[in-house]
C-alpha positions as CSV (number, residue, x, y, z in Angstrom):
1,Q,0.0,0.0,0.0
2,A,1.5,3.3,-1.1
3,P,1.6,6.1,1.6
4,A,-1.0,8.8,1.3
5,L,0.1,11.7,-0.8
6,I,0.3,14.5,1.8
7,E,2.1,17.1,-0.1
8,K,0.3,18.9,-2.9
9,P,2.7,19.5,-5.8
10,K,2.2,22.3,-8.2
11,P,3.0,22.1,-12.0
12,G,6.7,22.6,-12.5
13,D,7.7,21.2,-9.0
14,L,10.6,18.8,-8.7
15,I,9.7,15.5,-7.2
16,E,12.4,13.7,-5.3
17,I,11.7,10.0,-4.7
18,F,13.7,8.0,-2.2
19,R,14.6,4.7,-3.7
20,V,16.9,2.1,-2.1
21,G,20.5,3.4,-2.8
22,Y,19.6,6.4,-4.9
23,K,17.0,9.2,-5.5
24,H,14.8,9.3,-8.5
25,W,13.6,12.6,-9.8
26,A,10.6,13.7,-11.8
27,I,8.8,16.9,-12.8
28,Y,5.2,17.4,-11.8
29,I,3.0,18.5,-14.7
30,G,-0.4,18.6,-13.0
31,S,-3.6,16.4,-12.6
32,G,-1.5,13.9,-10.6
33,F,1.0,13.2,-13.4
34,V,4.8,13.5,-13.5
35,V,7.2,13.2,-16.4
36,H,10.4,11.2,-15.7
37,L,13.0,9.0,-17.3
38,L,12.4,5.3,-17.4
39,C,15.1,2.7,-18.1
40,S,14.1,-0.9,-18.4
41,L,17.5,-2.2,-17.2
42,D,17.9,-3.3,-13.6
43,F,19.8,-0.7,-11.5
44,N,22.3,-3.3,-10.5
45,N,23.2,-3.9,-14.1
46,L,26.4,-2.0,-15.0
47,R,24.9,-1.1,-18.4
48,M,22.6,1.2,-16.4
49,L,25.6,3.6,-16.1
50,C,25.2,4.5,-19.7
51,C,22.1,3.5,-21.8
52,A,19.1,5.0,-23.5
53,V,16.0,5.9,-21.5
54,R,12.5,6.7,-22.5
55,C,10.7,9.8,-21.2
56,V,7.3,8.9,-19.9
57,S,4.3,10.5,-18.1
58,E,2.8,8.5,-15.3
59,K,0.6,9.1,-12.2
60,L,2.8,10.3,-9.4
61,E,1.4,7.6,-7.0
62,D,2.4,4.9,-9.5
63,V,5.9,6.2,-9.9
64,V,6.4,6.6,-6.1
65,G,5.0,3.1,-5.3
66,G,5.7,2.5,-1.7
67,D,8.7,4.8,-1.5
68,R,8.9,8.1,0.4
69,W,8.9,11.3,-1.7
70,R,8.9,15.0,-1.4
71,I,8.6,18.3,-3.4
72,N,12.2,19.5,-3.5
73,N,12.8,22.7,-5.6
74,Y,16.2,22.9,-3.9
75,L,17.8,25.3,-6.4
76,D,15.0,28.0,-6.3
77,K,17.2,30.3,-4.2
78,K,20.2,29.9,-6.6
79,H,18.4,29.8,-10.0
80,K,15.2,31.4,-11.0
81,P,12.7,28.7,-12.2
82,Q,11.4,29.0,-15.7
83,Q,7.8,29.9,-16.3
84,I,5.4,27.1,-15.3
85,Y,4.0,27.0,-18.8
86,T,7.5,26.6,-20.2
87,I,8.4,23.8,-17.8
88,V,5.3,21.8,-18.4
89,K,5.3,22.4,-22.2
90,Q,8.9,21.2,-22.4
91,A,8.3,18.2,-20.2
92,V,5.3,17.1,-22.2
93,G,7.3,17.6,-25.4
94,F,9.8,15.0,-24.2
95,I,7.1,12.3,-23.6
96,G,7.8,9.3,-25.7
97,T,11.3,10.5,-26.7
98,R,14.3,8.2,-26.3
99,L,17.2,10.0,-24.6
100,P,20.8,9.1,-23.8
101,Y,21.3,8.2,-20.1
102,N,24.5,8.4,-18.1
103,L,24.5,8.0,-14.4
104,V,27.2,10.7,-13.9
105,S,26.4,13.3,-16.6
106,S,22.7,13.0,-17.7
107,N,20.6,11.2,-15.1
108,C,17.0,11.8,-14.0
109,E,18.0,14.7,-11.7
110,H,19.8,16.4,-14.5
111,F,16.7,16.0,-16.6
112,A,14.3,17.4,-14.0
113,T,16.5,20.3,-13.0
114,D,17.1,21.3,-16.6
115,L,13.3,21.4,-17.2
116,R,12.7,23.6,-14.0
117,Y,15.8,25.9,-14.2
118,G,17.1,25.6,-17.7
119,K,20.3,24.3,-16.1
120,S,20.9,20.6,-15.4
121,T,22.4,19.8,-12.0
122,S,22.8,16.7,-9.9
123,L,24.0,16.8,-6.3
124,Q,23.6,13.1,-5.7
125,V,26.4,12.1,-8.1
126,G,29.7,12.0,-6.2
127,G,28.1,13.1,-2.9
128,Q,27.8,16.9,-2.8
129,R,29.8,17.4,-6.0
130,K,27.7,19.3,-8.5
131,T,27.7,18.2,-12.1
132,E,26.2,20.2,-14.9
133,R,25.2,19.1,-18.3
134,S,23.3,21.0,-21.0
135,F,20.2,19.1,-22.1
136,R,18.8,20.2,-25.4
137,S,15.2,21.2,-24.8
138,A,12.3,19.4,-26.3
139,A,11.6,22.5,-28.3
140,E,15.1,22.5,-29.8
141,I,14.9,18.8,-30.6
142,R,11.4,19.2,-32.2
143,V,12.3,22.4,-34.1
144,S,15.4,20.7,-35.4
145,R,13.4,17.7,-36.6
146,L,10.6,20.0,-38.0
147,R,13.2,22.2,-39.9
148,S,14.8,19.1,-41.4
149,A,11.4,17.6,-42.4
150,H,10.3,21.1,-43.6
151,S,13.4,21.6,-45.7
152,N,13.0,18.2,-47.2
153,K,9.3,18.9,-48.0
154,T,10.1,22.4,-49.3
155,A,12.8,21.0,-51.5
156,L,10.4,18.3,-52.8
157,H,7.7,20.9,-53.2
158,H,10.0,23.3,-55.2
159,E,11.2,20.4,-57.3
160,T,7.7,19.2,-57.9
161,S,6.4,22.8,-58.5
162,S,9.2,23.5,-61.0
163,K,8.5,20.3,-62.9
164,H,4.8,21.1,-62.8
165,Y,5.4,24.7,-64.0
166,I,7.8,23.6,-66.7
167,Y,5.4,20.8,-67.8
168,H,2.3,23.2,-67.9
169,H,4.2,26.1,-69.4
170,H,5.7,23.8,-72.1
171,T,2.3,22.1,-72.9
172,R,0.5,25.5,-72.9
173,N,3.0,26.9,-75.4
174,M,2.5,23.8,-77.6
175,K,-1.3,24.3,-77.7
176,H,-1.0,27.9,-78.9
């Protein structure tokens, strides 16, 4: 039986979940849901140190299970949080995306703090040693993909339009 959820998180809050031997981090997006990184490998498996993870949205109570958790916006005094809308929009934008995972340089805490502050930080790696990594935002990833797709479609459209124009221009001149 999971403990009753006493704290009431707000969208954009960092959620710290106390697992055995480590802390898991998520970002609260509202209506009882969080966005977090999910790796199917067992934590004791050494490949967990560096693998690909999937970003998912799940009910907070399901992610927490029977573990203790708390709202922990621990960098609010050091870094100004991004706008709530921006945090939630970026988090939702990552859902379903596969991301590289590295326990030391791009873990779930890095991911969550990057969404909240625009700066990725993890205090749990190496004790109190802070590590920073720059995550590309979901918006940057999607814009890059859209630009690539758009440029391919635009090139195809221009090529098709040119051929269409040449064909119609040529056949029209032949009729007259």
